[in-house]
N, C-alpha and C positions, 0 to 999 in steps of 0.2 A: 726083780732087781732093777730092771730098766725103768719101770714105772716109779719106783721110789726115788731113783736118781733124777728122773724128770721132774718130779714134784719138788725135790730138794733144790734143783737148779732154778725152777720157777720161783720158789720162795726167796732165794737169794737175790734174784733179779728184782722181785717186787720190793724187797727191803731196800735195795740200792736205789731204785727209782723213786721211792717215797721218802728217802732220807737225805740228809746233808752228809756227804761223805768227804772227808778231807785227809790229807797226808801230812805228816810231820817227819821230815828226814834229817837225821843227824849229819853233821859235817863229815864228808868222806863217802857217804853212801852214793850220792849221785855220780861222783867221779868213778867209783867202782863199777856202778851199773853201766855207765857210758863207755868204760874201758873195754867191755866185751870179755873180760876175764871171768873165769868160773868162780863161784863162791857158794857158801852154804847158808841157807836161811835156817835159823833155829827159833822155834815157836813152841809154846806150851801146848800140851795135848788138848786141854780144855778151851783154848783160845784160837782154834784153827778155822772154824766154819766160815767166818766172813772173809778171811784171807784167801780162802779157796775162790771166792768171787773176785776179789780185787786183783788177784794175780792170774786170772784165767787166761787161757790161750797163750801162755808164755813158755810152754814146753818144759816147765820145771819137773824134775824127777822127784817123786815123793815115796818114802817108805810107807807102806800100808800093811797092817796086820793081815795074816792069812785066815783070820776068824770070819765068822758070818757077818759081824758088824763091819769088818774090813772089806768084805765083798760089796756091801752097800757104798762104803766110802770110795772104794776103787771105781765103781760104776759112775758115781758122781764126778770123781776126779777126771775120768776119761771124757765125760761129757763136757767138761770145762777146759779140756786141752792139756791136761797133765799127763805125765808118763809114770804110772804106778810101778813101783818095785815092791813085790809082795814078800813080806817076812817080818818077824818080830823077835823079841828076846826069847820067846818060848818055841818058835817054829820058823826055821829058815832064816834066822837073823844074821848069821855069819855070811851066808850066801848073798843076802840082800845088801849087807854092808860092803862086801867085796865088790859087788856090782856098782854100788853108788860111788865108791872110790874110783873105779874104772871110768865111770861116766864123768866124774869131776876132772880126772886127768885128761879126758878127751874134750874138755871145754864146756861141759854142761853145768847148769845151775841145779842144785839139789836142795831139798828141804828135809829137815829132821824135827821130830818132836822129842827132845832129849829126855822128857819124863814119861813118855808113852811106851807101850800101850797100857801099862798097868800101874805106873807110879814107881816110887812114891811121888806125890803131888809136888810139882815144881822143884824137883831134885834132879840135877843133870846126871844122866847115865853116861858111861864112857864112850858110847858109839860115835857121837858127834865129834868129840875131841879126837878120837882115833882117826876118823875120816879126815878131819882138818889137818892133822899131823902127816898122815900118809899121802894126802893129795897136795899139801902145801897151800890149800885154799883158805881164805879168811872166812870167819863166821859172822853173819849179820843177824843179831837178834831182831825179831819182828813181833809186833803185837797189834791188837786192835782193842779199842774200848768203845762201848756204846752207852749212851745215856739211859736207855731202857733195854733190858734184856731178860730173857728167861734163863734161870740157872737150873740146869738139870741135876738131879740127885745122884750123879755118878761120882766116882773117886776123883775125877779130874775137874769137878765143878764146871762142867761144860756150859759155855754161855752161847745163847742163840739171840742175836739182836732182833728186836721187834721192828715192825714197819713204822714209818713216820717218826724217824729217830735222828739222832746226831751220832755219827760214827767217825772215829779217828783211827787211822792206820799209822803206826810209827815204825820206821826203820831206824835202828840204832847204829852206833858207830861200829864199823867192822873191827 
């Protein structure tokens, strides 16, 4: 697992080093970020991989499935400074959701993939809304786009940006 995570980390760094990476932030996002108040990032399951790089070492808490694939994702997330909370709709989800709410109430920033880990594609499941209501924290939709990307044949249309690219990260209005 450690080797796969190291390869994933190296790939993301290579893409970033060889690409033009920019940010587009909606009004209100910078103010929220500078305020130091907790908030929730919401991102589609298939659009997460480059965001793992751009927000590295920020101590964000992320829910990651307890599956085998989740173990790879968790190892990569840890290498990039995230705090994984393991659980999903099919295993440990309520425990993970309760822990994320506790972390938000304690001032942490958390990230959810509201359509993951199994879909349906780009349909918001109730967990992120419940966490926002219970914690009182705003939700910040976040996404990235890449001029050139490989689209993996999964349910989530997972995209992996290619090197020598143009990548835009967008933080939307809270």
